[in-house]
GUPA-535567 format. One line per 5 residues: for each residue x, y, z of C-alpha. Coordinates in nm, 2 decimals. Layout:
BEGIN
X,Y,Z | ...;
This chain:
BEGIN
2.02,-0.51,-1.47 | 2.07,-0.50,-1.09 | 2.24,-0.80,-0.94 | 2.25,-0.84,-0.56 | 2.47,-1.10,-0.40;
2.45,-1.20,-0.03 | 2.34,-0.85,0.08 | 2.35,-0.79,0.46 | 2.26,-0.47,0.65 | 2.31,-0.47,1.02;
2.24,-0.20,1.28 | 2.34,-0.21,1.65 | 2.00,-0.35,1.76 | 1.86,-0.52,1.45 | 1.96,-0.69,1.12;
1.68,-0.62,0.87 | 1.87,-0.78,0.58 | 2.05,-1.10,0.66 | 2.12,-1.25,0.31 | 1.96,-1.12,0.00;
2.06,-1.25,-0.35 | 1.84,-1.16,-0.65 | 1.87,-1.04,-1.01 | 1.64,-0.76,-1.14 | 1.61,-0.75,-1.52;
1.58,-0.43,-1.73 | 1.22,-0.33,-1.75 | 1.11,-0.52,-1.44 | 0.84,-0.35,-1.23 | 0.88,-0.51,-0.89;
0.64,-0.45,-0.60 | 0.81,-0.51,-0.26 | 0.56,-0.61,0.01 | 0.56,-0.75,0.36 | 0.51,-0.66,0.73;
0.67,-0.35,0.88 | 1.03,-0.39,0.99 | 1.12,-0.66,0.74 | 1.38,-0.45,0.54 | 1.17,-0.33,0.25;
1.28,0.03,0.26 | 1.63,-0.07,0.37 | 1.67,-0.28,0.05 | 1.58,0.02,-0.17 | 1.82,0.25,0.02;
2.10,0.00,-0.01 | 2.05,-0.02,-0.39 | 2.15,0.35,-0.43 | 2.38,0.35,-0.13 | 2.17,0.58,0.09;
2.24,0.30,0.33 | 2.59,0.13,0.33 | 2.56,-0.25,0.33 | 2.73,-0.44,0.60 | 2.83,-0.71,0.36;
2.76,-0.84,0.01 | 2.77,-0.69,-0.34 | 2.54,-0.48,-0.55 | 2.59,-0.44,-0.93 | 2.41,-0.18,-1.13;
2.48,-0.27,-1.49 | 2.86,-0.32,-1.50 | 2.92,-0.10,-1.19 | 2.97,-0.26,-0.86 | 2.85,0.02,-0.64;
2.96,-0.16,-0.32 | 3.32,-0.12,-0.44 | 3.48,0.18,-0.27 | 3.64,0.29,-0.60 | 3.30,0.32,-0.77;
3.19,0.67,-0.87 | 2.85,0.65,-0.70 | 2.75,1.00,-0.80 | 2.77,0.90,-1.17 | 2.57,0.58,-1.11;
2.31,0.76,-0.91 | 2.23,0.97,-1.22 | 2.09,0.64,-1.36 | 1.86,0.60,-1.06 | 1.58,0.81,-0.93;
1.43,0.79,-0.58 | 1.08,0.89,-0.47 | 1.04,0.92,-0.10 | 0.73,0.90,0.11 | 0.80,1.24,0.26;
0.84,1.42,-0.08 | 1.17,1.60,0.01 | 1.10,1.90,-0.21 | 1.30,2.22,-0.16 | 1.05,2.45,0.03;
1.21,2.78,-0.11 | 1.18,2.67,-0.47 | 0.87,2.66,-0.69 | 0.75,2.33,-0.84 | 0.93,2.40,-1.17;
1.25,2.51,-0.99 | 1.25,2.19,-0.79 | 1.23,1.99,-1.12 | 1.49,2.20,-1.30 | 1.75,2.19,-1.02;
1.92,1.86,-1.07 | 1.94,1.86,-1.46 | 2.10,2.20,-1.44 | 2.33,2.13,-1.15 | 2.43,1.77,-1.24;
2.38,1.73,-1.61 | 2.47,2.09,-1.70 | 2.15,2.13,-1.90 | 2.07,2.48,-2.00 | 1.80,2.65,-1.79;
1.58,2.69,-2.09 | 1.60,2.32,-2.18 | 1.54,2.22,-1.82 | 1.24,2.45,-1.80 | 1.09,2.31,-2.12;
1.15,1.95,-2.00 | 1.01,2.04,-1.66 | 0.69,2.18,-1.80 | 0.64,1.87,-2.01 | 0.68,1.66,-1.70;
0.44,1.88,-1.49 | 0.19,1.84,-1.78 | 0.24,1.47,-1.77 | 0.15,1.45,-1.40 | -0.14,1.69,-1.44;
0.02,1.99,-1.27 | 0.12,2.23,-1.54 | -0.09,2.51,-1.38 | 0.10,2.46,-1.05 | 0.45,2.54,-1.20;
0.50,2.86,-1.00 | 0.35,2.73,-0.67 | 0.57,2.66,-0.37 | 0.54,2.33,-0.19 | 0.35,2.47,0.10;
0.08,2.58,-0.15 | 0.03,2.22,-0.28 | -0.16,1.93,-0.14 | 0.02,1.61,-0.04 | -0.08,1.44,-0.36;
0.04,1.73,-0.57 | 0.37,1.74,-0.38 | 0.43,1.37,-0.45 | 0.34,1.42,-0.82 | 0.60,1.70,-0.84;
0.85,1.47,-0.67 | 0.79,1.21,-0.93 | 0.83,1.47,-1.21 | 1.16,1.58,-1.04 | 1.28,1.22,-1.05;
1.19,1.18,-1.42 | 1.37,1.50,-1.51 | 1.70,1.32,-1.48 | 1.57,1.05,-1.72 | 1.68,0.76,-1.49;
1.70,0.40,-1.61 | 1.59,0.28,-1.26 | 1.32,0.43,-1.04 | 1.29,0.34,-0.67 | 0.97,0.44,-0.49;
0.96,0.40,-0.11 | 0.60,0.39,0.00 | 0.51,0.68,-0.22 | 0.15,0.71,-0.10 | 0.19,0.62,0.27;
0.20,0.99,0.39 | -0.10,1.09,0.19 | -0.46,1.14,0.29 | -0.67,0.85,0.14 | -0.85,1.09,-0.09;
-0.51,1.18,-0.26 | -0.38,0.83,-0.30 | -0.55,0.76,-0.63 | -0.40,1.06,-0.81 | -0.05,0.95,-0.73;
-0.11,0.59,-0.80 | -0.25,0.68,-1.15 | 0.08,0.86,-1.23 | 0.29,0.56,-1.12 | 0.05,0.32,-1.31;
0.12,0.51,-1.63 | 0.50,0.52,-1.55 | 0.50,0.14,-1.50 | 0.43,0.09,-1.87 | 0.73,0.31,-1.98;
0.98,0.03,-1.99 | 1.19,0.17,-1.71 | 1.31,-0.06,-1.43 | 1.11,0.01,-1.11 | 1.10,-0.11,-0.75;
0.81,0.01,-0.54 | 0.77,-0.05,-0.17 | 0.40,-0.04,-0.09 | 0.13,-0.15,0.15 | -0.14,-0.11,-0.12;
-0.20,-0.47,-0.23 | -0.43,-0.40,-0.52 | -0.20,-0.14,-0.65 | 0.10,-0.37,-0.62 | -0.09,-0.64,-0.81;
-0.20,-0.41,-1.09 | 0.14,-0.25,-1.18 | 0.40,-0.52,-1.12 | 0.53,-0.81,-1.32 | 0.72,-0.95,-1.01;
0.64,-0.93,-0.64 | 0.90,-0.97,-0.36 | 0.75,-1.07,-0.02 | 1.00,-0.98,0.25 | 1.04,-1.15,0.59;
1.30,-1.33,0.80 | 1.58,-1.10,0.68 | 1.54,-1.14,0.31 | 1.31,-1.21,0.01 | 1.10,-1.48,0.17;
0.90,-1.56,-0.14 | 0.89,-1.41,-0.49 | 0.68,-1.47,-0.80 | 0.43,-1.31,-1.04 | 0.14,-1.11,-0.89;
-0.09,-1.41,-0.97 | 0.14,-1.65,-0.78 | 0.19,-1.43,-0.48 | -0.17,-1.30,-0.44 | -0.37,-1.60,-0.56;
-0.15,-1.90,-0.47 | 0.13,-1.82,-0.23 | 0.34,-2.12,-0.14 | 0.49,-2.04,0.20 | 0.32,-2.00,0.53;
0.40,-1.64,0.62 | 0.31,-1.52,0.27 | -0.02,-1.69,0.29 | -0.09,-1.54,0.63 | 0.01,-1.19,0.52;
-0.20,-1.20,0.20 | -0.50,-1.34,0.39 | -0.48,-1.06,0.64 | -0.51,-0.81,0.36 | -0.80,-0.99,0.19;
-0.99,-1.05,0.51 | -1.04,-0.82,0.81 | -1.11,-0.99,1.14 | -1.14,-0.86,1.49 | -1.31,-0.92,1.83;
-1.54,-0.69,2.01 | -1.53,-0.74,2.39 | -1.83,-0.66,2.60 | -1.61,-0.48,2.86 | -1.45,-0.25,2.60;
-1.64,-0.25,2.27 | -1.46,0.06,2.13 | -1.68,0.07,1.82 | -1.52,0.40,1.70 | -1.18,0.23,1.65;
-1.34,-0.07,1.49 | -1.54,0.15,1.25 | -1.21,0.32,1.15 | -1.05,-0.02,1.08 | -1.34,-0.11,0.85;
-1.31,0.23,0.68 | -0.94,0.17,0.62 | -1.00,-0.18,0.49 | -1.26,-0.05,0.24 | -1.02,0.22,0.12;
-0.74,-0.03,0.08 | -0.96,-0.26,-0.13 | -1.08,0.03,-0.36 | -1.44,-0.01,-0.27 | -1.68,0.25,-0.41;
-1.81,0.53,-0.19 | -2.15,0.35,-0.18 | -1.99,0.02,-0.10 | -1.80,0.16,0.18 | -2.11,0.34,0.32;
-2.32,0.02,0.31 | -2.04,-0.18,0.47 | -2.00,0.07,0.76 | -2.37,0.10,0.80 | -2.43,-0.28,0.81;
-2.16,-0.32,1.07 | -2.29,-0.03,1.29 | -2.65,-0.14,1.28 | -2.59,-0.51,1.33 | -2.36,-0.46,1.63;
-2.59,-0.20,1.78 | -2.87,-0.45,1.75 | -2.67,-0.71,1.94 | -2.56,-0.45,2.20 | -2.92,-0.34,2.27;
-3.06,-0.69,2.26 | -3.00,-0.76,2.63 | -2.84,-1.10,2.53 | -2.58,-1.23,2.77 | -2.29,-1.23,2.51;
-1.93,-1.17,2.60 | -1.76,-1.14,2.26 | -1.85,-1.07,1.90 | -1.62,-1.18,1.62 | -1.64,-0.97,1.30;
-1.51,-1.10,0.97 | -1.52,-0.88,0.66 | -1.42,-1.00,0.31 | -1.43,-0.81,-0.01 | -1.33,-0.93,-0.36;
-1.22,-0.65,-0.60 | -1.26,-0.89,-0.89 | -1.63,-0.98,-0.83 | -1.72,-0.67,-0.62 | -1.87,-0.91,-0.36;
-1.86,-0.80,0.00 | -1.95,-1.04,0.28 | -1.98,-0.95,0.65 | -2.00,-1.23,0.90 | -2.07,-1.17,1.27;
-2.07,-1.45,1.53 | -2.14,-1.41,1.90 | -2.21,-1.61,2.21 | -2.51,-1.59,2.45 | -2.87,-1.69,2.40;
-3.04,-1.71,2.06 | -3.08,-1.37,1.90 | -3.18,-1.31,1.54 | -3.13,-0.94,1.45 | -3.40,-0.98,1.17;
-3.66,-1.03,1.44 | -3.55,-0.74,1.67 | -3.81,-0.50,1.80 | -3.61,-0.19,1.69 | -3.77,-0.11,1.36;
-3.53,0.17,1.24 | -3.20,-0.03,1.29 | -3.36,-0.34,1.14 | -3.48,-0.14,0.84 | -3.14,0.03,0.79;
-2.97,-0.31,0.81 | -3.20,-0.47,0.56 | -3.14,-0.18,0.32 | -2.77,-0.26,0.29 | -2.80,-0.63,0.21;
-2.88,-0.85,-0.09 | -2.91,-1.14,0.16 | -2.90,-1.19,0.54 | -2.86,-1.54,0.68 | -2.89,-1.62,1.05;
-2.82,-1.96,1.22 | -2.79,-2.09,1.57 | -2.57,-2.38,1.67 | -2.59,-2.45,2.05 | -2.27,-2.66,2.04;
-2.05,-2.38,1.91 | -1.85,-2.14,2.12 | -2.03,-1.86,1.94 | -2.37,-2.02,1.86 | -2.52,-1.71,1.69;
-2.40,-1.64,1.33 | -2.52,-1.37,1.09 | -2.39,-1.36,0.74 | -2.47,-1.05,0.53 | -2.41,-1.03,0.15;
-2.39,-0.66,0.09 | -2.55,-0.49,-0.21 | -2.29,-0.43,-0.49;
């Protein structure tokens, strides 16, 4: 068990952790989520004293690691840390990276460490990369080696600090799959992540951090489906729904298209689903841009449900009445219709943005 009492961490210009008190039970898998700068990574680093708390107590089992007399090196052998930047030794092969700590700290024989290391490389799907150096591996492969290196010490507690944030989106799944399997091993785990679907899938508890502490905690169902506090609701809604404004004076459709692409990736949409979503957005907005209508702003709202696979794109805009389904441009209209199960248009002259288009995309 990990017990944290009135933990505070203060820096000269900020205090990310003001007062954190919580108990983490053996076998808990905890996803730590929240906006940037709210102390998520600081909390993990305090738990293994990579950051020294300003005040408060941390107990790992019977050991109070914030007591100066505590042998932190001994306690750290119970804890493994996986960083977002891999931290592999560049002059060692994959298997040597994994063997290093068991041999140096646990005095394991090199043969035993090698055999265990190969078992772990096989577990993470990289047995054939045992003799490769880090610069010969992809980002996803490096992170899987880093996870295997952590497991080589057989830790009771595993701390993962945004383990997929430094990866190309195409490599995220392979690392998440390894962590997903690990979450069922019975080990105590804390994972800082911005991947909400991943957090929901692997955890039995979720900590939402804000205002210098754990602002709200609960089961994944409670936090993601029925958050109780305002900031949690706002944060979860932002991840479920993408909203932005396109201004006539600076439309910047490239950046907006990249936002939609990231949203689709975060929500685990299929390649076809992502393609249809991006195409519907591009063709619909281009229709409005080319219509000659006297609009000034376009509001775009995109919502996808991973549970039902339903994706809904809503676009509202000011100016005179313009229904994209009736546009003269045959090709854009045909492409737009090809993406949709249903397209609804309405015009409300009393609204700030009287034109409204709702597209239910093909699943």
